[in-house]
N, C-alpha and C positions, 0 to 999 in steps of 0.2 A: 904298815898299822903301826904304831908303835908297840913295840911288845912289851913294856909294863902294862899298858892297857888291855892286851890281850891277857895276861897274866890274871890280871885286875875281873877282869867281865867271864874270862872263861870259866874260872876255880869259882864264882857266886853259886855254887851250888852244891849237897852234901858233903862231897867227895875233896871240895876245892880248898883251897886256900881260906884264910876268912877275908872279908872285904875290905879295903881302906878306908876310915873314916872319910867322909865327904866332906868339903866345905858346905855345910848348909846355911842357907840364909831366914829361915822360919822353919817352923813345925808345921805339920799337917794337924788339925782340927778333928776297804775297799776292794776287788777281782775284776780282773777283765773277763770280756765276753766270750767265751767258747763257740765257736760253729754249733748251729741249729742242726737238730738231728736230720737226716735226712731220710726220704720214704724210699724204699727197696724197688727196684724195678725188675720186673722178670724177665730175664736171659736164659739162652739158651748155655752162655758159658759157665764154665765152670765158678766157685766161688773165689774171689780172690782173697789172699791172706790179710786179715788184717792186720795195719801197722802199729808195731808199736808206738806210745805215744812217745816223745823225747824227753819228757820227765818219769818216766819209768824202767829200773831196771830190769836187765832180764831174767826170765823164770830160772831159777836152779832148785837143785834138790838141795833140800835141808839138810846138815849135815846130823850125823846120833849125836847124843851123849853130850850135846854143846852145854858149857856152866854158863847161862844167862846170866847170871848176876854179876860172877868175873867179867864179863865181858860189859854187861852194862857199869858195874861201879867199880872195876880196874882199868879196863882198856879204851873203852868211850870216852872217856874224860881227857883223857891225851891226846886224840884226836879232833877232839871239839876246839882244846887248847892250841893244836896246832892249825886249825884251822880258823883263827882268832874270832869265834863266834864267842857270846856271853851266855850268861845263865841258859842251862840247858836241861832239859826232864822229859821222861819217860813214862808215857802212863799204858796200862794195859787195859785191853779191851778183853773180859770175859765173854763166852758165850751170848748175843743179844744187847751187848752195849758198846756195839760200834754204831752209835746215834749220837746227837748231843744231847745235852742234859736237859732235862724237863721244861725247865725254867728258860732255857736259851731257845729251846724249841718254839715255845708258845710266846716269847719278845720277837722272834725274826717272823712268825706267822702274823702277828698283831701288826709288825713293821709293816708288812707288802700290805696289810688290807688295809691300813689306812693311807697307801701309796705314799711313804717316805721316799721311796728308791726314787720318785721322779724318772726322768725320762729312761734309766739305766732298767729296759723293759728284760734285758738280758736275767736280771736278778729273778723277774716273777716267772720265767719259763717253765711251767713244769719239769721238763726234765732236771732242769738245776735246782728246782725245790727238792725233787724226790733225792737227789745226792746227796745234797746239803744233810737230810734228816736220815740218809739213810748209808752210813760211810762204805759199807761195804759194796755199793753202786760205785763207788771210785775205784776201790781197789779189791775186789774178789778174792774174799779169805782173809781179809785185814784182822791181824790180832793183837796188833800195837799202833801207838804213833808217838814219835819221836820230835817235841817240840824244843827250838831253839830261836835265841834270840841274836839279831846283829845291831851297837849301839851306834846312833848317829847325833843324838843329842850335844850342842855345844856348851851347855851349861848357863850358869846365869849370866856369867862375861863375855859368854860368845857372839853377842848378837851385837849391831855394830850400834842400832839405836834401842831404845825407849819406843814400847809399845805406843804406837800414835804419834811418834815424832820423828820419821821419816823426812830427812832434806826435800822442799819442792824441787818438783820433777824428777823423784826417785820411786821406784817401785821396792814392792817385798818381796821376796822369793821365797817361800819356806822351806827350812833349811834342811828337810829331808834331800832336799833336791838340788843340794850345793855341789853336788860332783856326778859322778857316773851313776846311770841309773840302776838304784837298786836291786831292781829285779835279776839284772846280770850278775853282778857281785852277789848276791845271797844264793841264788841258783847254781852259780859254780862251787862254791862253797858245800851246796845240800847235795850236789849232786857228786862231789868226792866222796861226802859222807857217807851218802849212800849206796855209793858203788863199794867202800872197804868193808861197812857193814854185811851188804849181801853176798858181796866176792869173798868174806870171811868165812860165812857159815851157811851161807843159801838163802835161799826162798825170794821174797820180791818186794821192790819200792816203789813208792811213787812219792813225790815231793814237789812241793806249791811255796809260791812267795805271794801271797794274795792274789792269786790269779786260779785259783780253782774252788768247787762249790765245799768249801767246809768253812764252818765256823770256828775260826782261828783263834777268837780273843775267849770262846766257851774254851775251847781245847788247851790255850795258856793257862784260864784259870783251873780249869779240872786238874792240870799236869803243877799248878802251885807255884804257879812262876809271875803270879801278882793275883789282884783283885781289879776286877771292872768300875772303874770308876765315875763318878755320874756323868763325865763329859763323852762316856762310854770308850775308854780308852782303859786298855789293859796295862795297871800302874805297877811297876814291880816294888817292892817296901823301902829297900835302899837305893833303887838306883833310878826312881822314876818311870816314866812313861816314853823316851825319847828312843825307842826302837822298835827293830821291824822284825817280825813274827817270819819263823820258817816253819814245817809242816815236812816229818817223812812217815806216810805212814808203810805199813810194814807187814807182813804176813808170817813175820817172825812171832814168835811169844816170850817177847821181852817182858821182865817184869816191872812196877812201877818201881820208878826213881824221881823222888822229889826233893825238890831244894829246903834249906831248913825255916824260907822263909814262908813257905807255903799255911796260908791262912791267916795270914798276919797283914795288918793294914785296913786301910778304910779312908771313906770320907768324911766320915762324920756326921756333921752338923754342917760342913763347909761346901757353900755355893757359889765360889771365886767364878768357877768356870760359867756356871750359868748366866751370873750379872755380867763377865765380861764379856761374851760373845755379843759381836755387835748386830746380827740379823736376828736373834732370840730362837736360832736353829735348836739348841737344846731345850726341849720342850717338857722334858721329863727329865725324873732322874734316869741316868743311863737309855734316854731316847732321844736322838737325832734327826730331826726330819732335812733328810738330805737336799731339801726342795731349797733349804733357807741357809744350809752351810757355803761358805765362801768358797770351800777346797771343792766340792761341789761345782758349784757358781764357775769357776775360774777353770777346771780341769773337765768334769764331766760333761756340763752342758754344754751342746754342741750351738745352740742359737743364741737367741737373744736373751740379755741378762734382764731379769724383770726389773722397770725403770725403781720399783721402790726398794729394792736391794741393792744398788748403786752406792749410794752414798754411803751406806755403813762399810760398804768394801774398803772405803779410804785408800791406801797407798799397795794393797795386796792384789799382786797380779800370777800369781802362781801359791795355791795353797794359804794355809793359815795355821798359824803356830800359837794365837790366842789362847785357848783355851787351856795347853799345856803351860805356856809361858807363867801364867797366874797360877798354875796348881804349885800347892807348899811343895808337894813331892817331888815338883823338878826346880825349887829355888838351891841349887848347890851349883859346885863348880866343879870340876874333875881335878885331882889331888894335884899338884906341881908335879912334873916330869910323867905324868900319865897322858893327860890332854889339856890343859889347864888354858881355857880360855878359847876355844878350837872345836871343832867335830871329831870327836875320835875315828870317824870313817873318813871325812873328806880332808882331817886336816887345817890349817889356816888356809881360809878363802879370799877373794879378791873382793873387798865390798861393793866397790863401784861395777862390777863387772859382771858377780855373781849373787851376791846376798843383796845388794839395791842398787841395781841397773838404770839407766839413763832410761826413763821412758820416752824423750823425745826422739831417741835412738830406735827403741823397739816399734814405736808407733811405724817407723818409716820402712822399716824394714822388709827386705826380698825375699824371697825363698833362699836365694845363693847365703845372704847375709844372716838368716834363721839357722840355716843348717850350720853354719861355721863358727856360730857359737853355741849351738844347743843340740850338736849332732854327738849322740851316746849318753844325755843326760834325760833325767825321768821329764823335764819340761820339753824335750823333743816328741813327746806323745800326742800334744796337743795340736801340734800343728803351728805354722806362721800366723793363721789369719786369726785362731783364736787368741793369741799372744797379744796380738795387735788390738784386737778386743779388748782385751783386758786394761792394754796400756792405757786405751784412750779414755776406759772408766775411770781410774786410776790418775788420769791428767786430770779429770773434771772435777776431781775432790781434790787435790792438792796441788795441781800445776799453777806456774806460775804465768799469769795471763801475758804478761811482755812476752816470754820465750815460747809459751805453748800453743795460743790463740792462734797467731799464724798458720805454724804447721798444721792444728785442727784444721782450720778453715779451707786449707790449702786440700786437706784430703775428702773433705767434705764436697767440696766442687769439682772434686775428679772422676770422671765415668770409669776409669779405669781399676778404680777401687772398688772391693766387694760390698754388694749393701750392708752387711756387718757390719764390717768397718766404717764406713761412711753412717750408717744410723748411731753408733755409739761417740761416732765422734761429734756428730751434730749435737748431743746429749751434753758431751764434755764442753762444747761451745757456748751452749747454753747456762752451763752450771758457772762458767768462770764469767760470761758475761752479766750472769744477775749477781754473785758473788763480790765483784770487781765495781758493779755498775757500771752499765751498756753507755751511759754517756761520762763515763770518767777517762783520764786520760791514757790508763792503764789499761783499759779495754778496746779502744780505739785504733790498737796498733792492727797491722795490715801486710 
């Protein structure tokens, strides 16, 4: 990662250097399921020792007479910078405070009650709800939480095409998936930071990258790393919303350490994200109905995409950046010499292979080709079948009839193809025939 970028982001908190002036173009006015608990079965065998989760550090005796403020304000920033992390803060949890804010708690429960989580049933599991509302169920004895960031946003000039102007037969992949899977990248950094912290003064830590039962945006807001925008994203008032969040829960009594941007920023009367959402998924300020969100439809949904939501998906085949791209807080470019015109995490990417891949190639992929193209990336998690499903929808929206129709018709007629792929390919055939005219020369290719 660019060394200058590391200095820019890692020091963007109280004890670091001031942030550079960004080239701003306008002014402002998810977790994976954990295994379900199993029921204990009576046995004569002695109970087995519980295995420590891989994202938890060993339990160590806490050293006496630790100068925690010096640790947090003097030593921790150097570790954060060396790991290439962005703005970082520490949230102290006094007795009885190891839980989300009342506002976040109420919003979360109402979101579940309205079934906005869709098919993500793990989010409504009683044990998951309990852990999200009581952090000492995640790490017994938790006394503080370190919240950090890792930026991926390529800046205003880093996207190869304007919104809605991707070339025919090309798909769009969200910019957070333009490289290695961020879980692996950030988890490694959190592991190193947690081991450094607890190896130095003792105690125990547990870390997460949107894979655990914590309300991370609430933690980021409480820690002063930004405000929650109307699109429900956490937005840093200087660096926008294009970052991943990571958390380390700790049994150490670390003091609060918040950046100088804490409490600043806001959406005001701006509603650009709400107006721009193609599917109307932002149903109220800071409330997203996941069942309509294109990120959910292309990633989390395992079955058939509702027909009414296919046209609004346009060229999007993995995730969606629209609500972030129209946000005034993200309308900047990184300074020259930091990461100008490219992702600070992934660097320069191949437009035709990564950011806007060939839909005709994807829709015909086999498992081997899929693994060769996407192994180790975030896209890998949805599998070949779902990516082909998404590509079929995108071809129906903006495929060229001359090139796309023959391919789609072959898929529909091939009994070896999965029912999921064939159904979406059939829909795409109907869309292209309707758009170009069933009797037209372009639609009569075979």
